[in-house]
N, C-alpha and C positions, 0 to 999 in steps of 0.2 A: 423353280430352282434354276438357279445361273449356271450356265453350262459354256466353258470356256471352249471357242471354236478355234479350229487349226488354222492358222493363217501361215501360208508358207513364206509370207515376209521374216515374222518372227523364228521361225524354225528351220529356214531353209538351209540345206547346206550350203554355204556361199564358195567352197571348194578352192580355196585360195592355195590351198597345200594339195590339192585332188588334181592329180595329172589330166592335163587337157589332152586327152590322147585319142588316137582312133581305136586303140586296142579295147577290146568289149572288158565290161565290168561284169564279172559272174559273181553272183549271191545266191549259194544253197540250190544250184541247178538251174537258175535265171538268168538269163543275158541281156544285158543293157547297156545302152550307148551313154557315154559322159555328156555328149552334146545335144541330145534330144531327149532324156530320161532322167534328169537329175531329180526331180521330185519323186518320182517312181522307187529311184535307190534310197533315198531318204526315208520314204514309208516303209519299204522293205527292211531297212537296217532296223528304224525305230520300232518296228512290230516285233522285232525279236523279244524275247524274254531275256532281260538283262541282269545278271545276278554279281553282287559285289559283296564286299565285306561288309559287315553289319555290325553296329555295338548297341549294348543294352537291350539284348534278348534274353528271355529266361535262361537260367545257368543249364549248360549240357550236363545231363545226369544229375541235375538237382544243385551240386555242389563244384561244376566244372566252370568254364569259361563264359561269359557274356557276349565276349566278342571273337571274331575269328580273323581281326587283323592280323595280317604277319605271317599266318597259316593256313589260311583256308581257300586261297586263291583256286587250287585244284578241284576242290570240292566244290566251289561258285561254278568253273567250269563243267565241271560234270552235270551240275543243276542244268544248266544252258543247253548244253546239248541234249540232255532226256526231256527238257521242257519244250525244245524243237520238236521231237519226237512226240509229244502228247499235243502240241499244238497241230501238227500235221493228221494225228489219229482223230481228234475231236473238233478241230476248227478248219482243217486243211490248209495248204501250201500258200493257197490265195487269200487267206484271211489278212485283214491289217487293220490295226491298231491307230484309233484316231482318237488325239489327245483332247478328254472332256465328254467324248461321246458314250453312251451309255451300253456297256458290251453284253454279248450274251451269256445267259448263266453258264454254259461249258468254259467260256473264257475264266470266269471267277474260280470254277472248279479247278482248272489248270493249275492257276496261279495260288490257290489255296495248298494245291499239292507241295509248292515249295517253302510256304511261310515258315518262318524261323521258331515252331513250337515243336515241342517233342510228339504231336500226334500228326503232322504232317508227313504224307508218305515218304517225301524226297527233302525231309529238312534237313539242315545244317547239323541239327541234333540227331536224327536219323542215321546220316550217313557217318558221322563221327563215332558213332555209338557202335555200329556195325563194323566199322574199320577195325575194333578191337580185336572182333574175330580173324580179320586179316593181317593182325602182328602189329598194328599200327594203333598207338597209345593216344588219348584224346590231346589235341593241340599239336600232333604231328604231321609233317608235310606229307601228302600222298604223290605216287607218281600216277601216269594216266590209266595202267592196267589195274591197279590198285581202285582207282575209283569207279572204274568200269565193272570190275567184279563186285564191289559193293551195291552200286546200281542194280544189277541184276539179281541179288537177293531182297532188296526194295521191293523191288518190281513184282515179287510174287505177293504180294500183301495188297498191291492194288489192283483189285477185281473189276474197277470201274473200267480201267483201260484194257484190260486181259492183254497184256503184250506176251509175246514171246521172245525174249532177250538171250540172245547168242554172243558170246565171247570167243571169237577164233583165234586159237593160240596156234605158236609154231608157225605164224604167218602164212598158216593154211586155213583158207573157207572149205569146208566138206560139206558140198551140196545135200547129201543124204540125211547129216545129221540136221541140218537146218530144216528139212522138209517134214521129217520127222519131229521135229519141236513145235513147228509151226501147225502140223496137223493132229498132234495128239489134242483130244478133247475131251473133259472131264465126264461130259455127260454121255459120251459113247462108249460105255464098257467094251460092248462088241460090235463087232460089224453089223451083226443080225438086227441087234438093239437098232441101231443109227438107221438102217435103212427101212426098218417098219415105222420108227418116227417119222422119217422124212416122208415115205410113201402117205401117211396119216396127212402130214401138212400139204402134200399135193393133191389131195382130195378134198381137202376140208380146208376153205378159204377162209376160215374167220381171222378177224384182225388180232384177236388174241393171240395166235401163233406166232405174230412177227417177232417178238421178243424171242421166243424158245428158236425161231428159226436162225435169228441172230447169234443166239448162243450156240448153237451147232453149225454155225459156219465152219467152212471146212479149211479155215487157214486162219489162224492168230496172225493180228498186225506183227511184223518183225521188226525189233531194233538190233542192228545188226553192228558189233563194236570190234574194231582190229587193233589192237595194240601191236606197236610196229616199232623197231629200231632200225633207222635207215642211215646207218653209218655208226662208228664208233665213236669219236668225240664231235663230230661235226656231219651235217645232211652230206651225203655222195650226191653229186650233181646230178649222176644218172636217175635221180629219183625224183627230180622235181617236174618232167613234163607230167608223168603219173600222176603223182600229187595233184598238179593242175586239173587233172581229168577229173580227179574225183569231186572237185566242185563243181563241175558241170552236168553231172549226172542229175536227173530229175528227184533221185532219191537219196540225193546229198543231205546229211546232219551235220556236214561240218567235220572238224578238227579239234580234238583239245592236246595241247601241249605248250610250246612257249618258247621262251629263252631260257639259258640256264638260271635256277633259281626263280622264276617269275612264269604262272602260268598262263595262256590265253587262251580264248574260244575262237576258232578262226573260222570265218563264214564263207571267205570267198577271195578272189584275187582279181586284180590288175597289171596286166605287165610280170613284171619281177616281184611284184610286192603282194603280200599276203593282206587280207582284211580282218579286223577281228575285233571284238568286245573285250575291254578290259576289267577285270574284276577289281582292280587294284584303288577302288576308293571307297572311303567309309563313311557309310550313310548309317541313319539311326534306324533301328529295328521298327517294323510298321503294325500297327496296331488297326484291326476293323474299326470303320467309323460307328457313329451312333445308328445308323441304319443297317449297320452290318454287313454295310458293302464296304470293300478293300480300298483304300487311296491307294492308286496302281502306278501315279506318274513316275515315281524312282524306280520302278523295275522295266521302264523302257530309255534307252540312249538315247538323248535328244541331241547330241552333237556330232560333228562327223566323225565316221568309224577311225580307229587306230590302225596304221597300216606299218608294215616293217618288210625287210627283204626278206625273200624265201630263203637265201642262205645265210641268214643268220637264225633261222630255226633249230631248235634243239633237236637232236635224230629221234630222241623217245616221245611218240606219239600213239594217239588212238584215233583212226578215223571212224566216221559214223554214217550208217545208211540206215533208211527206213522204208520198207515193203509193207505198203497197207494191203496187199492182195498177192495170191500166188502169182498172177499174170505181172505184177510190178518185179517180183523176186527173179523170176525167169526172164525178164527184161534186163534186169541189172547183172545177170549172169554173160547174156549175151555181150553186154557194154564190156565186162571184164575181159571176155575172150577177144573182142575186138581189139580193145586196148594194148594187149599182147602183142598185137601185129605193129603197133606204131612205131617208126623208127626214132631211135634214141630216147626211147621211153623204157627204163628197166622195170617191170613187174614188180610192186612192194610186198606183193602176197600171191600165193598160188591158189587156183581155184580148182579143186578135185571132186569128182564124183563120189568117191566114198574113200574112205579112212586108209590111207598106206599103211599096209602090214608092218612096216616099220615104226610105227608109232606106238611104244608101249603104254604111254603114260600121257595122256593131253596136256598135263599141266607141267611138263618138265619140258625146258627150252632146248630144242637141236640146236648145239651151237656148231657152227660151221667150222672146219679144221684149222683155218688159219686164226682162228680167236682163242687157241687151245694153250697158250702160255698164260701162267697164274696171274700177272699183274690185268691183263686184258678180260680174262673171266670174272676177275672180281668185279671190274667197272662194269661188265655186261650185267652180272645181279645186281649190285648194289647202286647202278646208276640212278635209279630212281631216289635214291635217298641221300647220295653226298653232296657234301655241300651245302648241305640244308641244316640250319640251326632248330635242334628241337626245344621249343619254348617250354619254360617251366611254367606250371599253372598256378 
């Protein structure tokens, strides 16, 4: 079999448009220097799963659209941030994709979870159809919160990944809720049963127990998504430092959001610019090859990543984090607490131990008094959908 080899000459970032700067480049919790680590930056960006518009896939719902061009960009960004969580879960943050190299099975399992067909866990078909329950007709544009809510529902079917997905509403992350979610275990109906099973395993060193021990792990890997509004019509500058810090954390999954009318998956920053993967390219849908192996090159962006000024970011975003273990979550909490002490960085959300008593309903947005007049209130609630054309099918 002929395998293409990766040559940095053909695939290299030439960086004509990349700033030759002493400022570090941050990509999903990793720090790079433009001067000494160009290849490493290239490889890291190219290794992220890149989902774009596709055409000629099986009709959604049997009779619906066969392409998501023009309406699917936020759904694709949701796929990208979730794919990054699955990569961290099953392959690790250090995993890299090399063109033409046969990857491990887990890589293909992750990729297959997003392929454009109705029975993939996180396919455009599943996201669009699950969105109907969130009040979105098929072919309608989503905002960051809607796609997060839909992915949370879809993740319950993905028993292979066994993720705990938490969406923090009201700009508040409640640690107690997350611990309860991540420590809930289907096999542990009662504490006594659980401890009995564990003690059996401690004294019985049979290899068969390994699978059971994994299923009894005391912490389900956490995907934490925080939908935020960082200003009314444009991003409030006071949040910019905090947003940058999110890309510096090792738990970072990046940010989904964009410019008005156009969604992007932000994976890092350099200086005052965000680095992102852009779904606005229409590619043909991919079919598994004769060997059953999936041709995967079109799922990796092999040109320099796009950049835009942070000030251009639409204020409606969702920030993502992945905590594989309880120690990862505790470390994340410590970093967020430290961040609140950074001068000139306004916290984007609050971290609390338990639910404040004034929260009656976790799904209702607590509006600050200054957004109480009717026009701004309406903008606050409808911002996800305004100015988006709903395409007829």
